[in-house]
C-alpha positions as CSV (number, residue, x, y, z in Angstrom):
1,M,-0.2,0.0,-0.1
2,L,1.4,3.4,-0.7
3,P,1.8,5.6,2.2
4,G,-0.8,8.1,1.2
5,V,-3.7,5.8,0.5
6,A,-4.1,5.1,4.3
7,G,-7.3,7.1,5.4
8,V,-9.1,6.8,2.3
9,K,-12.7,5.5,2.6
10,A,-15.7,4.9,0.6
11,G,-17.3,8.2,-0.9
12,D,-13.9,10.0,-1.2
13,I,-13.0,11.3,-4.6
14,I,-9.5,11.0,-6.1
15,G,-8.6,13.8,-8.5
16,F,-6.0,13.3,-11.1
17,S,-3.8,16.0,-12.7
18,G,-1.8,14.6,-15.9
19,R,1.3,15.9,-17.5
20,S,-0.1,15.0,-21.2
21,W,-1.4,17.6,-23.7
22,L,-5.0,16.1,-23.3
23,S,-5.1,16.9,-19.4
24,A,-3.6,20.4,-20.1
25,G,-6.6,21.2,-22.6
26,I,-9.1,19.6,-20.2
27,N,-7.8,22.1,-17.6
28,V,-7.8,25.1,-20.0
29,A,-11.6,24.1,-20.9
30,T,-12.6,23.7,-17.5
31,Y,-10.9,26.9,-15.8
32,G,-8.3,24.7,-14.2
33,I,-4.4,25.4,-14.3
34,P,-2.7,23.0,-16.7
35,L,-0.6,20.3,-14.8
36,W,-2.0,21.3,-11.4
37,G,-5.7,21.7,-11.7
38,I,-7.8,18.5,-11.7
39,S,-8.3,16.9,-15.0
40,H,-9.9,13.3,-14.3
41,V,-12.0,12.2,-10.9
42,G,-12.8,9.0,-9.8
43,I,-14.9,8.0,-6.6
44,M,-13.9,5.4,-3.7
45,A,-16.3,2.6,-3.0
46,S,-16.8,-0.9,-2.0
47,A,-16.9,-3.6,-4.3
48,L,-19.3,-6.6,-3.5
49,D,-16.6,-8.4,-1.9
50,G,-15.6,-5.7,0.5
51,R,-12.6,-4.3,-1.3
52,L,-12.2,-0.7,-1.5
53,L,-11.7,0.4,-5.3
54,V,-11.5,3.8,-7.2
55,F,-14.3,3.8,-9.7
56,E,-13.4,6.0,-12.7
57,S,-15.0,6.3,-16.3
58,T,-11.9,6.6,-18.6
59,S,-11.0,6.1,-22.1
60,L,-7.2,6.2,-21.3
61,D,-7.0,2.6,-19.4
62,G,-8.1,0.4,-22.2
63,D,-5.4,-2.4,-21.5
64,I,-6.0,-2.7,-17.7
65,P,-8.5,-5.1,-16.5
66,C,-11.6,-3.9,-14.4
67,E,-11.5,-5.4,-11.0
68,I,-15.2,-6.1,-11.3
69,T,-15.4,-7.7,-14.6
70,G,-11.9,-8.8,-15.3
71,K,-11.9,-7.4,-18.5
72,P,-10.5,-3.9,-20.0
73,I,-13.1,-1.2,-20.6
74,C,-13.4,2.0,-22.3
75,G,-15.7,3.7,-20.0
76,T,-16.9,3.0,-16.4
77,Q,-14.3,0.7,-14.4
78,A,-12.9,-0.1,-11.1
79,H,-9.4,-0.7,-9.9
80,V,-7.2,-1.0,-6.9
81,L,-6.0,2.5,-5.9
82,D,-2.5,1.6,-5.5
83,F,-2.2,-0.2,-8.6
84,I,-3.6,3.2,-10.5
85,L,-1.4,5.6,-8.7
86,G,1.6,3.3,-9.5
87,H,1.1,3.6,-13.2
88,Y,-0.4,7.1,-13.5
89,H,1.8,9.8,-15.0
90,G,0.9,13.0,-13.1
91,K,-0.1,14.1,-9.7
92,A,-3.2,12.7,-7.7
93,W,-5.3,14.3,-4.8
94,H,-7.4,12.8,-2.0
95,Y,-10.3,14.7,-1.2
96,P,-12.1,13.2,1.8
97,L,-15.7,13.2,2.1
98,Y,-16.7,15.5,5.1
99,R,-17.9,12.2,7.3
100,P,-18.1,8.5,6.8
101,L,-21.0,7.2,4.8
102,Y,-24.0,5.9,6.7
103,P,-24.4,2.3,6.0
104,N,-27.5,3.0,3.5
105,E,-25.5,5.4,1.7
106,D,-22.6,3.1,1.4
107,E,-24.9,0.2,-0.1
108,R,-26.7,2.7,-2.5
109,L,-23.3,4.1,-3.7
110,T,-22.0,0.3,-4.3
111,E,-25.1,-0.8,-6.0
112,F,-25.3,2.2,-8.2
113,L,-21.5,1.8,-9.3
114,I,-21.6,-1.8,-9.6
115,D,-24.8,-1.8,-11.9
116,T,-23.2,1.1,-14.1
117,I,-19.9,-0.8,-14.6
118,G,-19.1,-1.5,-18.3
119,V,-21.1,1.8,-19.6
120,P,-19.2,3.4,-22.5
121,Y,-17.1,6.5,-22.0
122,D,-18.9,9.7,-23.2
123,A,-16.3,11.9,-25.0
124,M,-19.0,14.3,-26.5
125,G,-20.5,14.6,-22.9
126,A,-17.2,15.3,-21.4
127,F,-16.5,17.9,-24.0
128,R,-20.0,19.5,-23.4
129,S,-19.3,20.0,-19.8
130,A,-16.3,22.2,-20.4
131,G,-16.7,25.5,-19.5
132,I,-19.1,27.3,-17.3
133,G,-21.3,28.7,-19.8
134,L,-21.3,26.0,-22.3
135,S,-22.1,23.3,-19.7
136,W,-25.2,25.2,-18.3
137,I,-26.8,26.3,-21.5
138,E,-26.6,22.6,-22.7
139,S,-27.9,21.3,-19.5
140,L,-30.9,23.6,-20.4
141,F,-31.6,21.9,-23.5
142,R,-30.3,18.4,-22.9
143,E,-31.2,16.1,-20.3
144,Q,-29.0,14.1,-18.6
145,S,-28.1,10.5,-19.9
146,L,-26.0,7.8,-18.4
147,T,-26.2,5.7,-21.7
148,S,-22.6,6.8,-21.9
149,I,-20.7,8.3,-18.9
150,F,-17.6,10.5,-18.6
151,C,-15.9,10.8,-15.2
152,S,-17.3,13.8,-13.2
153,E,-20.7,12.9,-14.3
154,W,-20.4,9.4,-12.8
155,V,-19.0,10.7,-9.6
156,A,-21.9,13.5,-9.8
157,A,-24.4,10.8,-10.1
158,A,-23.2,8.4,-7.5
159,Y,-23.1,11.5,-5.2
160,A,-26.8,12.2,-6.1
161,V,-28.1,8.7,-5.6
162,T,-26.2,8.7,-2.4
163,G,-28.1,11.8,-1.3
164,L,-24.6,13.4,-0.7
165,H,-25.5,16.1,-3.4
166,P,-28.6,16.1,-5.2
167,T,-28.0,17.7,-8.8
168,D,-30.8,18.4,-11.6
169,N,-28.3,17.4,-14.2
170,V,-25.4,15.2,-13.4
171,S,-23.6,15.8,-16.9
172,R,-23.0,19.5,-16.7
173,W,-20.2,18.8,-14.0
174,N,-16.7,18.9,-15.1
175,P,-13.8,17.6,-12.8
176,N,-12.5,20.9,-11.8
177,R,-16.2,22.5,-11.4
178,L,-17.6,19.5,-9.3
179,C,-14.3,19.4,-6.8
180,R,-14.4,23.1,-6.3
181,H,-18.2,23.2,-5.8
182,L,-18.2,20.2,-3.4
183,R,-15.3,21.9,-1.7
184,G,-17.4,25.4,-1.4
185,H,-20.2,23.5,-0.1
186,N,-18.1,21.7,2.6
187,I,-19.1,18.4,1.4
188,L,-15.3,17.6,0.6
189,C,-12.5,18.4,3.1
190,K,-9.3,20.0,1.9
191,P,-7.4,17.8,-0.5
192,R,-4.3,15.9,0.2
193,R,-1.8,15.0,-2.5
194,L,-1.4,11.3,-3.0
195,K,1.3,11.4,-5.7
């Protein structure tokens, strides 16, 4: 176990800031700072066997098998956090939830995430979530859809399902805005760097 992983619990968010041009582009489009702001998020939750995993929707880990399905997925998947941190090229941040989940919240979170494993990645939705104006205007004309899912959309949906952060459209949230909003509403505590 990496030293920073101790203290991570179900409901916590892991924010990633990559060193690639794609990550820098995501940060510019979502009003983040390239090479520092959050360009990808995942949520910690328990698998059915009790293991704590990071659940993320990504198109970049196509060769890493999902811990739930045993197959590589381009979309919603789950992995051991230590493994992801060991292979990730960039910074990673732990955003702790302000309190432990209640048992019923923990069950709803796990059930929702397990039920939505294997949903394809939503590249167009991720693009639409960029920028404050574009995502809010888009959300007025386009209902949320979980037929394909991008990273922060899945985390926002998971928080909505558990009752931690109800939202009228989970598709409007990009990684930077979601983390800033949840921090501003004291749902997430101050982040600490894992890597």
